[in-house]
Legacy VTK file of the C-alpha trace (Angstrom):
# vtk DataFile Version 3.0
C-alpha trace
ASCII
DATASET POLYDATA
POINTS 702 float
14.771 36.483 -42.890
13.243 33.984 -40.469
10.805 31.844 -42.455
8.409 31.198 -39.593
7.741 34.940 -39.218
7.553 35.682 -42.953
3.772 36.496 -42.991
4.333 39.346 -40.511
6.996 41.217 -42.444
4.766 42.219 -45.354
3.178 44.895 -43.118
6.577 46.369 -42.269
7.560 46.478 -45.957
4.531 48.612 -46.768
3.509 50.366 -43.507
0.521 52.142 -45.046
-1.928 49.812 -43.290
0.024 50.084 -40.017
-0.409 53.849 -39.995
-4.095 53.588 -40.920
-4.679 51.327 -37.915
-2.576 53.430 -35.542
-4.514 56.605 -36.300
-7.752 55.190 -34.936
-6.161 53.168 -32.125
-4.328 56.288 -30.994
-7.585 58.244 -30.811
-9.225 55.494 -28.756
-6.303 55.293 -26.311
-6.071 59.077 -25.996
-9.796 59.483 -25.377
-9.611 56.897 -22.577
-6.527 58.494 -20.958
-4.409 55.370 -21.502
-1.169 57.298 -21.448
1.388 54.498 -21.924
-0.394 53.118 -24.971
-0.848 56.633 -26.337
2.881 57.271 -25.907
3.833 54.025 -27.674
1.481 54.625 -30.619
2.436 58.311 -30.891
6.112 57.401 -31.064
5.396 54.961 -33.890
3.060 57.396 -35.645
5.660 60.169 -35.743
8.133 57.624 -37.139
5.645 56.992 -39.970
4.993 60.694 -40.607
6.089 60.422 -44.265
3.826 57.434 -44.908
0.194 57.953 -46.013
-2.523 58.551 -44.872
-1.772 62.226 -44.390
-3.985 64.779 -42.689
-5.025 66.093 -46.094
-7.612 64.949 -48.622
-5.218 64.385 -51.528
-6.476 61.131 -53.014
-10.156 60.348 -52.675
-9.920 57.111 -54.654
-7.824 55.350 -52.033
-9.687 54.745 -48.783
-6.469 54.614 -46.761
-5.206 58.006 -47.944
-8.078 59.951 -46.448
-8.139 60.721 -42.750
-11.744 61.195 -41.668
-13.425 61.084 -38.288
-17.122 60.808 -37.735
-18.734 62.531 -34.746
-17.859 60.757 -31.506
-21.080 61.605 -29.657
-24.674 61.250 -30.735
-26.062 63.921 -28.400
-24.963 66.935 -26.399
-25.492 65.294 -23.003
-22.998 62.481 -23.709
-20.519 65.072 -24.945
-20.764 67.192 -21.794
-20.680 64.208 -19.414
-17.578 62.776 -21.081
-15.556 65.991 -21.013
-16.505 66.761 -17.432
-15.550 63.218 -16.376
-12.288 63.487 -18.277
-11.474 66.800 -16.625
-11.835 65.159 -13.204
-9.810 62.153 -14.414
-6.945 64.368 -15.592
-6.966 66.088 -12.187
-6.789 62.624 -10.539
-10.083 63.296 -8.774
-11.203 59.733 -9.379
-14.291 59.585 -7.093
-15.790 62.637 -8.834
-14.989 61.187 -12.256
-16.654 57.878 -11.372
-19.741 59.698 -10.085
-20.119 61.945 -13.147
-19.816 59.051 -15.622
-22.002 56.681 -13.609
-25.180 56.725 -15.720
-23.786 57.074 -19.236
-24.084 54.809 -22.261
-21.068 56.204 -24.117
-18.220 53.651 -24.201
-15.522 56.243 -23.427
-17.371 57.616 -20.419
-18.102 54.088 -19.207
-14.406 53.227 -19.363
-13.467 56.366 -17.424
-16.082 55.445 -14.790
-14.664 51.945 -14.176
-11.044 52.996 -14.573
-11.514 55.821 -12.044
-12.977 53.408 -9.499
-10.090 50.990 -10.026
-7.405 53.684 -9.770
-9.012 55.035 -6.606
-8.562 51.608 -4.975
-5.073 51.234 -6.436
-3.935 54.582 -5.016
-5.458 53.732 -1.650
-3.417 50.513 -1.635
-0.208 52.448 -2.352
-0.771 55.373 0.018
-1.943 53.256 2.961
1.017 50.872 2.916
2.863 51.559 6.144
5.369 48.803 5.451
7.191 48.812 2.128
7.085 45.019 1.981
3.330 44.674 2.503
1.231 42.713 0.020
-0.070 44.318 -3.186
-3.605 43.105 -2.496
-6.351 45.777 -2.359
-7.180 47.090 1.104
-10.964 47.179 0.649
-11.386 43.743 -0.899
-15.173 43.860 -0.736
-15.404 47.018 -2.875
-12.771 45.591 -5.201
-14.746 42.390 -5.742
-17.956 44.355 -6.301
-16.270 46.360 -9.057
-14.822 43.185 -10.559
-18.253 41.523 -10.493
-19.747 44.464 -12.364
-17.048 44.247 -15.030
-17.410 40.482 -15.337
-21.184 40.799 -15.726
-20.666 43.553 -18.263
-18.036 41.741 -20.357
-18.145 37.999 -19.645
-21.021 36.537 -17.698
-23.658 38.705 -19.330
-22.784 37.194 -22.713
-22.856 33.678 -21.293
-26.215 34.286 -19.688
-27.563 35.517 -22.999
-26.355 32.456 -24.865
-27.645 30.137 -22.130
-31.052 31.736 -22.234
-31.219 31.492 -26.019
-30.459 27.757 -25.913
-32.996 27.103 -23.128
-35.773 29.179 -24.681
-38.080 26.231 -25.355
-37.554 24.494 -22.011
-38.256 27.599 -19.896
-40.888 29.722 -21.652
-42.124 31.315 -18.432
-38.824 33.192 -17.916
-38.543 34.595 -21.432
-40.150 37.945 -20.807
-38.023 38.701 -17.745
-34.842 37.747 -19.534
-35.705 39.907 -22.538
-36.216 42.907 -20.269
-32.850 42.332 -18.581
-31.053 41.889 -21.899
-32.664 45.016 -23.351
-31.489 47.064 -20.410
-28.090 45.487 -20.530
-27.686 46.259 -24.224
-28.449 49.925 -23.607
-25.697 50.097 -21.007
-23.157 48.460 -23.324
-24.214 50.101 -26.581
-21.147 51.195 -28.492
-20.635 54.756 -29.635
-19.603 55.768 -33.120
-16.217 57.166 -32.162
-14.616 55.611 -35.255
-15.968 55.261 -38.776
-17.750 52.009 -39.612
-15.408 49.555 -41.268
-12.446 51.665 -40.217
-11.613 50.095 -36.858
-8.057 49.099 -36.141
-8.733 45.435 -36.724
-9.124 44.475 -40.358
-11.799 41.783 -39.836
-15.547 41.996 -39.131
-16.366 42.248 -35.447
-18.678 39.225 -35.520
-15.718 37.045 -36.538
-13.492 38.374 -33.796
-15.178 36.819 -30.794
-13.362 33.844 -29.420
-14.726 31.510 -26.816
-12.728 31.015 -23.667
-10.524 27.934 -23.427
-12.204 24.649 -22.490
-10.884 24.459 -18.959
-11.607 27.986 -17.953
-14.924 28.016 -19.758
-16.053 24.987 -17.770
-15.359 26.845 -14.548
-17.149 29.938 -15.804
-20.236 27.957 -16.813
-20.475 26.470 -13.347
-20.283 29.913 -11.811
-22.830 31.224 -14.288
-25.416 28.556 -13.527
-24.885 28.736 -9.804
-25.201 32.500 -9.542
-27.556 33.066 -12.442
-30.262 34.772 -10.394
-27.827 37.041 -8.611
-26.281 38.172 -11.890
-29.679 39.023 -13.349
-30.417 41.215 -10.361
-27.024 42.954 -10.685
-27.465 43.486 -14.392
-30.939 44.935 -13.778
-29.559 47.259 -11.135
-26.711 48.408 -13.357
-28.678 48.833 -16.590
-29.928 52.275 -17.495
-33.693 52.786 -17.926
-34.763 52.613 -21.551
-38.062 52.223 -23.403
-36.516 51.001 -26.651
-37.719 47.587 -27.796
-35.413 45.375 -29.821
-36.028 42.261 -31.850
-34.074 39.050 -31.242
-31.844 39.653 -34.267
-31.114 43.242 -33.259
-30.329 42.089 -29.742
-27.862 39.530 -31.002
-26.104 42.146 -33.142
-25.824 44.591 -30.247
-24.453 41.837 -28.040
-21.629 41.358 -30.512
-20.929 45.067 -30.907
-21.037 45.991 -27.250
-17.725 44.306 -26.324
-15.219 46.994 -25.440
-11.566 45.807 -25.662
-10.454 48.403 -23.124
-13.002 47.279 -20.533
-11.937 43.692 -21.200
-8.332 44.728 -20.535
-9.322 46.407 -17.251
-11.211 43.272 -16.218
-8.118 41.159 -16.912
-5.903 43.516 -14.895
-8.201 43.172 -11.888
-8.375 39.380 -12.256
-4.586 39.197 -12.363
-4.250 41.081 -9.065
-6.285 38.411 -7.268
-4.374 35.564 -9.001
-7.126 34.470 -11.382
-4.614 34.316 -14.215
-6.300 31.772 -16.509
-9.434 33.884 -16.767
-7.313 37.000 -17.292
-5.511 35.374 -20.245
-8.801 34.396 -21.903
-10.179 37.912 -21.563
-6.966 39.532 -22.819
-6.994 37.311 -25.904
-10.550 38.483 -26.624
-9.501 42.116 -26.161
-6.525 41.688 -28.521
-8.672 40.059 -31.183
-11.019 43.052 -31.110
-8.299 45.714 -30.881
-4.852 44.281 -31.771
-3.229 47.731 -31.773
-3.656 48.226 -28.014
-0.097 47.649 -26.766
-1.130 47.708 -23.105
-3.093 44.468 -23.564
-0.073 42.771 -25.146
2.197 43.851 -22.282
-0.314 42.664 -19.687
-0.531 39.334 -21.506
3.272 39.071 -21.474
3.323 39.228 -17.667
1.007 36.196 -17.503
3.064 33.878 -19.734
5.029 31.567 -17.454
7.047 29.369 -19.831
7.822 28.707 -23.482
5.190 25.970 -23.826
2.562 28.429 -22.694
3.886 31.006 -25.167
3.694 28.536 -28.074
0.111 27.593 -27.187
-0.822 31.262 -26.933
0.725 32.061 -30.322
-1.250 29.232 -31.944
-4.399 30.553 -30.354
-3.773 34.101 -31.572
-3.026 32.855 -35.098
-6.162 30.768 -35.510
-7.613 33.324 -37.923
-4.349 33.302 -40.001
-4.258 37.101 -40.085
-0.745 37.487 -38.578
-1.121 40.982 -37.201
2.063 43.046 -37.191
1.696 43.870 -33.481
1.848 40.144 -32.712
5.403 40.013 -34.097
6.491 42.774 -31.702
4.912 40.783 -28.872
6.831 37.621 -29.876
10.138 39.509 -29.939
9.321 41.100 -26.578
8.645 37.651 -25.089
11.910 36.280 -26.454
13.759 39.028 -24.613
11.771 38.242 -21.450
12.742 34.565 -21.715
16.397 35.458 -22.375
16.237 34.061 -25.935
17.879 37.246 -27.071
19.358 35.979 -30.342
15.889 35.264 -31.751
14.642 38.687 -30.668
17.647 40.412 -32.269
17.025 38.468 -35.498
13.393 39.623 -35.579
14.324 43.274 -35.033
17.125 42.982 -37.607
14.666 41.603 -40.163
12.253 44.472 -39.481
15.039 46.977 -40.114
16.521 45.193 -43.147
13.390 43.870 -44.860
10.967 46.549 -43.693
10.553 50.157 -44.753
13.479 52.487 -44.086
11.387 54.683 -41.748
11.658 52.038 -38.996
15.357 52.891 -38.677
14.216 56.002 -36.798
11.908 54.214 -34.362
13.397 54.656 -30.850
11.497 51.620 -29.528
13.404 49.225 -31.801
16.778 50.677 -30.823
15.771 50.471 -27.173
14.878 46.787 -27.599
18.263 46.174 -29.213
19.899 47.780 -26.175
17.914 45.607 -23.752
18.792 42.465 -25.730
22.520 43.266 -25.684
22.223 44.106 -21.970
20.757 40.650 -21.318
23.561 39.029 -23.314
26.115 40.996 -21.277
27.471 42.549 -24.484
28.220 45.756 -22.677
29.798 47.797 -25.459
26.979 47.039 -27.947
24.328 47.807 -25.328
25.871 51.168 -24.408
26.080 52.156 -28.093
22.414 51.229 -28.601
21.313 53.218 -25.542
23.270 56.254 -26.727
21.589 55.937 -30.139
18.192 56.113 -28.446
19.276 59.183 -26.468
20.333 60.886 -29.697
16.975 60.098 -31.334
14.983 61.419 -28.378
17.038 63.290 -25.737
14.127 63.363 -23.280
13.305 59.652 -23.488
14.618 58.146 -20.253
12.801 54.803 -20.483
15.123 51.868 -19.645
18.063 54.150 -18.823
18.198 52.424 -15.445
19.551 49.410 -17.380
22.255 51.629 -18.846
23.203 52.663 -15.317
23.497 48.950 -14.432
26.029 48.496 -17.225
28.027 51.508 -16.081
27.948 50.142 -12.538
29.318 46.778 -13.702
32.070 48.538 -15.664
32.766 50.762 -12.613
32.504 53.800 -14.898
31.891 56.230 -12.068
32.387 59.382 -14.173
29.943 58.257 -16.859
27.420 57.163 -14.234
27.605 60.543 -12.499
27.082 62.276 -15.852
24.086 60.023 -16.624
22.532 60.670 -13.198
22.821 64.449 -13.676
21.363 64.120 -17.170
18.245 62.153 -16.153
17.764 64.257 -13.003
17.711 67.402 -15.133
14.844 65.898 -17.174
12.707 64.501 -14.329
14.138 63.880 -10.889
11.093 61.972 -9.654
10.746 59.345 -12.389
11.322 55.786 -11.205
14.107 55.328 -13.802
15.872 58.440 -12.492
15.691 57.181 -8.919
17.225 53.850 -9.952
20.075 55.640 -11.763
20.748 57.753 -8.652
20.632 54.623 -6.491
23.256 52.930 -8.693
25.454 56.023 -8.548
25.468 56.097 -4.739
25.975 52.334 -4.621
29.100 52.668 -6.773
30.321 55.292 -4.314
29.705 52.727 -1.516
27.057 54.971 0.067
24.628 52.070 0.442
22.292 53.790 2.915
21.566 56.590 0.434
21.283 54.073 -2.386
18.627 52.129 -0.459
16.739 55.379 0.105
16.470 56.045 -3.650
15.478 52.475 -4.495
12.772 52.662 -1.820
11.454 55.845 -3.414
11.321 54.058 -6.760
9.257 51.147 -5.417
6.931 53.531 -3.570
6.215 55.329 -6.833
5.717 52.022 -8.649
5.393 48.903 -6.458
5.561 46.748 -9.611
9.046 47.895 -10.670
11.002 44.623 -10.807
14.362 46.283 -11.461
14.035 48.541 -8.407
13.112 45.613 -6.129
16.069 43.569 -7.388
18.548 46.420 -6.964
17.159 47.052 -3.492
17.890 43.409 -2.656
21.472 43.822 -3.905
21.953 46.817 -1.629
20.601 44.980 1.392
23.137 42.208 0.723
25.901 44.838 0.767
24.535 46.076 4.093
24.443 42.481 5.491
20.669 42.691 5.961
19.744 39.204 4.739
16.118 39.336 5.887
15.292 42.540 3.975
17.189 41.281 0.912
15.178 38.047 0.847
11.881 39.956 1.042
12.989 42.356 -1.714
13.895 39.523 -4.065
10.650 37.710 -3.320
8.669 40.850 -4.064
10.433 40.986 -7.442
9.511 37.354 -8.120
5.867 38.024 -7.240
5.794 40.587 -10.028
7.920 38.699 -12.570
8.754 35.077 -11.888
11.166 35.106 -14.855
13.594 37.574 -13.255
16.799 35.522 -13.069
18.564 38.215 -10.996
16.117 37.748 -8.134
16.529 33.948 -8.218
20.312 34.305 -8.302
20.272 36.879 -5.497
18.238 34.560 -3.269
20.733 31.787 -3.986
23.614 34.047 -2.958
21.897 34.960 0.304
21.299 31.351 1.293
24.873 30.550 0.291
26.096 33.296 2.651
24.009 31.987 5.552
25.362 28.475 4.838
22.137 26.807 3.702
23.397 25.102 0.513
20.234 23.075 -0.125
18.120 26.242 -0.226
20.745 27.997 -2.370
20.743 25.012 -4.730
17.002 25.431 -5.313
17.319 29.119 -6.276
20.486 28.685 -8.352
18.722 25.916 -10.311
15.914 28.304 -11.236
18.433 30.985 -12.218
20.299 28.466 -14.399
17.043 27.429 -16.115
16.390 31.062 -17.018
20.003 31.743 -18.083
21.414 28.412 -19.328
24.278 30.093 -21.210
25.478 32.239 -18.310
28.536 30.536 -16.825
28.047 32.330 -13.491
24.867 30.367 -12.894
26.580 27.074 -13.786
29.582 27.752 -11.553
27.398 28.749 -8.587
25.279 25.657 -9.120
28.388 23.488 -9.320
29.713 24.882 -6.049
26.394 24.217 -4.312
26.306 20.648 -5.635
29.806 20.207 -4.255
28.768 21.495 -0.820
25.864 19.065 -0.842
28.307 16.198 -1.671
26.760 15.660 -5.084
30.095 15.381 -6.868
28.844 14.021 -10.188
26.363 16.894 -10.704
29.021 19.379 -9.621
31.497 18.157 -12.243
28.764 18.237 -14.917
28.114 21.917 -14.161
31.815 22.789 -14.289
32.308 21.039 -17.617
29.235 22.745 -19.128
30.568 26.107 -18.020
33.858 25.470 -19.866
32.095 26.323 -23.133
31.382 29.852 -21.847
34.733 30.443 -20.139
36.289 33.651 -21.450
39.099 34.304 -18.983
40.299 30.916 -17.746
38.480 31.193 -14.410
36.477 27.996 -14.963
39.630 26.025 -15.750
41.061 27.111 -12.443
37.836 26.017 -10.729
38.291 22.571 -12.266
41.948 22.588 -11.261
41.003 23.264 -7.648
38.364 20.569 -7.819
40.759 17.859 -9.041
43.441 18.953 -6.644
41.019 18.779 -3.724
39.792 15.290 -4.544
43.199 13.947 -5.638
42.046 12.762 -9.059
45.291 13.634 -10.780
45.376 10.515 -12.969
42.273 11.458 -14.941
43.071 11.619 -18.671
40.101 13.923 -19.221
41.731 16.528 -17.008
44.880 16.758 -19.087
43.011 16.889 -22.376
40.662 19.601 -21.164
43.412 21.777 -19.802
45.667 21.404 -22.833
42.854 22.325 -25.221
41.179 24.948 -23.097
44.297 26.948 -22.274
44.675 27.642 -26.029
41.053 28.742 -26.164
41.590 30.965 -23.124
44.564 32.560 -24.874
42.464 33.393 -27.948
39.370 34.599 -26.146
40.986 36.117 -23.085
43.284 38.381 -25.076
40.206 40.309 -26.238
39.015 41.029 -22.726
42.191 41.094 -20.640
45.392 43.088 -20.452
48.641 41.257 -21.195
49.606 41.148 -17.510
46.242 39.714 -16.458
46.286 37.113 -19.227
49.847 36.055 -18.429
48.958 35.675 -14.756
46.009 33.387 -15.606
48.083 31.276 -18.006
50.942 31.110 -15.477
48.606 29.539 -12.947
47.336 27.068 -15.553
50.894 26.070 -16.530
51.896 25.727 -12.898
48.901 23.493 -12.289
49.815 21.294 -15.268
53.422 21.206 -14.110
52.404 19.902 -10.674
49.949 17.503 -12.323
52.596 15.855 -14.568
55.128 15.842 -11.731
52.720 13.790 -9.605
52.389 11.344 -12.521
56.232 11.145 -12.744
56.246 12.759 -16.208
59.106 15.017 -15.206
60.086 16.180 -18.695
56.573 17.448 -19.385
56.468 19.103 -15.966
59.761 20.885 -16.709
58.460 22.016 -20.128
55.391 23.619 -18.508
57.578 25.340 -15.918
59.790 26.724 -18.682
56.718 27.797 -20.680
55.471 29.693 -17.623
58.814 31.484 -17.330
58.902 32.283 -21.070
55.524 34.036 -20.837
57.110 36.923 -18.976
60.288 37.336 -21.047
58.879 39.693 -23.659
56.324 41.348 -21.390
56.871 44.962 -20.388
56.641 45.133 -16.595
56.257 48.391 -14.699
57.833 49.024 -11.323
54.517 48.360 -9.592
54.126 45.023 -11.384
57.579 43.644 -10.675
56.309 41.934 -7.518
53.933 39.823 -9.672
56.798 38.686 -11.905
59.038 37.912 -8.920
56.279 35.866 -7.286
55.662 33.823 -10.442
59.397 33.274 -10.898
59.688 32.108 -7.288
56.943 29.523 -7.805
58.503 28.297 -11.053
61.839 27.793 -9.275
60.069 25.947 -6.438
58.391 23.628 -8.963
61.721 22.913 -10.702
63.377 22.214 -7.344
60.600 19.770 -6.457
61.022 17.990 -9.806
64.784 17.709 -9.247
64.279 16.164 -5.797
61.692 13.664 -7.050
63.782 12.828 -10.110
66.679 11.824 -7.844
64.429 9.609 -5.687
61.197 8.427 -7.336
59.972 6.877 -4.122
59.908 10.255 -2.432
56.429 11.704 -2.988
56.484 14.278 -0.235
56.227 17.908 -1.262
58.900 20.406 -0.355
57.960 23.664 1.403
58.539 25.526 -1.871
56.058 23.335 -3.731
53.462 23.797 -1.004
53.891 27.552 -1.301
53.469 27.295 -5.082
50.209 25.401 -4.629
48.921 28.086 -2.271
49.675 30.679 -4.939
47.954 28.547 -7.587
44.772 27.876 -5.651
44.544 31.242 -3.956
42.567 32.787 -6.798
LINES 1 703
702 0 1 2 3 4 5 6 7 8 9 10 11 12 13 14 15 16 17 18 19 20 21 22 23 24 25 26 27 28 29 30 31 32 33 34 35 36 37 38 39 40 41 42 43 44 45 46 47 48 49 50 51 52 53 54 55 56 57 58 59 60 61 62 63 64 65 66 67 68 69 70 71 72 73 74 75 76 77 78 79 80 81 82 83 84 85 86 87 88 89 90 91 92 93 94 95 96 97 98 99 100 101 102 103 104 105 106 107 108 109 110 111 112 113 114 115 116 117 118 119 120 121 122 123 124 125 126 127 128 129 130 131 132 133 134 135 136 137 138 139 140 141 142 143 144 145 146 147 148 149 150 151 152 153 154 155 156 157 158 159 160 161 162 163 164 165 166 167 168 169 170 171 172 173 174 175 176 177 178 179 180 181 182 183 184 185 186 187 188 189 190 191 192 193 194 195 196 197 198 199 200 201 202 203 204 205 206 207 208 209 210 211 212 213 214 215 216 217 218 219 220 221 222 223 224 225 226 227 228 229 230 231 232 233 234 235 236 237 238 239 240 241 242 243 244 245 246 247 248 249 250 251 252 253 254 255 256 257 258 259 260 261 262 263 264 265 266 267 268 269 270 271 272 273 274 275 276 277 278 279 280 281 282 283 284 285 286 287 288 289 290 291 292 293 294 295 296 297 298 299 300 301 302 303 304 305 306 307 308 309 310 311 312 313 314 315 316 317 318 319 320 321 322 323 324 325 326 327 328 329 330 331 332 333 334 335 336 337 338 339 340 341 342 343 344 345 346 347 348 349 350 351 352 353 354 355 356 357 358 359 360 361 362 363 364 365 366 367 368 369 370 371 372 373 374 375 376 377 378 379 380 381 382 383 384 385 386 387 388 389 390 391 392 393 394 395 396 397 398 399 400 401 402 403 404 405 406 407 408 409 410 411 412 413 414 415 416 417 418 419 420 421 422 423 424 425 426 427 428 429 430 431 432 433 434 435 436 437 438 439 440 441 442 443 444 445 446 447 448 449 450 451 452 453 454 455 456 457 458 459 460 461 462 463 464 465 466 467 468 469 470 471 472 473 474 475 476 477 478 479 480 481 482 483 484 485 486 487 488 489 490 491 492 493 494 495 496 497 498 499 500 501 502 503 504 505 506 507 508 509 510 511 512 513 514 515 516 517 518 519 520 521 522 523 524 525 526 527 528 529 530 531 532 533 534 535 536 537 538 539 540 541 542 543 544 545 546 547 548 549 550 551 552 553 554 555 556 557 558 559 560 561 562 563 564 565 566 567 568 569 570 571 572 573 574 575 576 577 578 579 580 581 582 583 584 585 586 587 588 589 590 591 592 593 594 595 596 597 598 599 600 601 602 603 604 605 606 607 608 609 610 611 612 613 614 615 616 617 618 619 620 621 622 623 624 625 626 627 628 629 630 631 632 633 634 635 636 637 638 639 640 641 642 643 644 645 646 647 648 649 650 651 652 653 654 655 656 657 658 659 660 661 662 663 664 665 666 667 668 669 670 671 672 673 674 675 676 677 678 679 680 681 682 683 684 685 686 687 688 689 690 691 692 693 694 695 696 697 698 699 700 701
């Protein structure tokens, strides 16, 4: 077990508290029509079906065993308004939903009101895009900013105004009455309903201890905005607040100000801030939402998209652990981020510890198996990833999340039959899901029908413009169709959504390499290498670009680093070509590397290659070493390598179709021996015979 994450695992050993929290978080997500969070929590809840609390009153002495719900609405009017608004929301009639829930004080109805207005603008942005590559920015920016201002006043600036007014009470006595009126109205608007029992919320700490101030930098900016626009905000708050005759004391007002924070409205505010690139403020608000409701998975996922590097992740983890509570959902977030940053071994260790050290019920959680599959996919462990994906499909046959990644693996393995079967399988479940469209696109791409493949990937990004995988695959298809301009835009759209997508960086590097702009390609390959430092493809591509830019030292460094990840001898041949091109045949490091690494290639390559393929690779290595020692006048060593190359094929079974390979290798071995015999008779003769030249062409023609 990983020591640093030890405090988290106690919840997975005894998941009683996890289920108690999920029950109430699930109700909150369901009542607010947050479907993805509801799906995630429902999947976990059904995994914990044999863990108390049950839906029966069996043990009244244990507070966690009983499942009780207090009335969600205090009066009939709130009840009717909410269900009418929800009916419109479920029908996707968002303007009607926003209108019905406009003047309500119930937190669920308020959320539906603001969410409906946001989704109305979001759908308008999607439907009105005439060009697929247009920006994701809202079309009606003025209405968007008005909605954002209302949410900020409701969740952020209103609180700051209250605290400012309390501190300046003595210095400005003439404004006290007006401010009290505004705050009273504001508190009515934000008053929280009793949808969950008191003391039974999903977070295990008192609400007054869960409020965290924004970070120093961002808070400074917010304070400036607050003071500058203080009057305007008061007017907006007055206009938004519902009319009420209730009078509250200062202590009661302070309590209501603490209780009125709604984590789901905070999340919506952060989502809107992120779309206009105000990411620092979005992070602060998401942290506040998570501290109030740590079981809302949507807030964690939104926070994950805003983390740019590992330093930022470490700072964020420290900030979330200030209270030393170590919530179990935080561990899932850490593992998710490790997969995002391609630190897959750490993520696999965390999931392994949950399965080994935690309760046995987590073995049946499809999410964990799916994360294992994604981790193995990122590590290019194809067989393990396919097994994990098939395990998920057995657990839940209708769960097609992330099956587009499985289709990528089948595409790489050129398993056309399996890919066709998978495409028929997912199409039979839901033909219009974005994952299904990506699977169909990969199937047609493998059949070299790139026009049809592009059509399906375009459908996927029209359904969800924030689908990074679909944008990246669309870029790959445009490269196949020699449409560099469209490919560049597709990859850049993917990077706008997720700057950590190494495939988009690598694809951009390949495009600029094709159009012979090595300096541009170098920039993108460098970013891809930073994201995937253990992927030899990135190192080799970077080395080739350094070589084209005449940066020989950096190029050699990349090639030598990639030797540690060479599984089939291809990197050794790259180095062989490099030394042959620059005539550095006297380098002792070359001989040592090739003598050691060809043994390693034999051990590793035999696992991944057929005997014929492995012998062909080793033949080229031995031929290279033979020419190398011949040039140094070590003729005996050169002859021994030539004989070793010939001996490789003695005990190998060669079919009729493969006899040409053996004859070609034998011809080059004979040419090398003839060259050695000529040079041995006259050491001053350094010219190559035609046979030796032909052998070199064979060697470096890989």
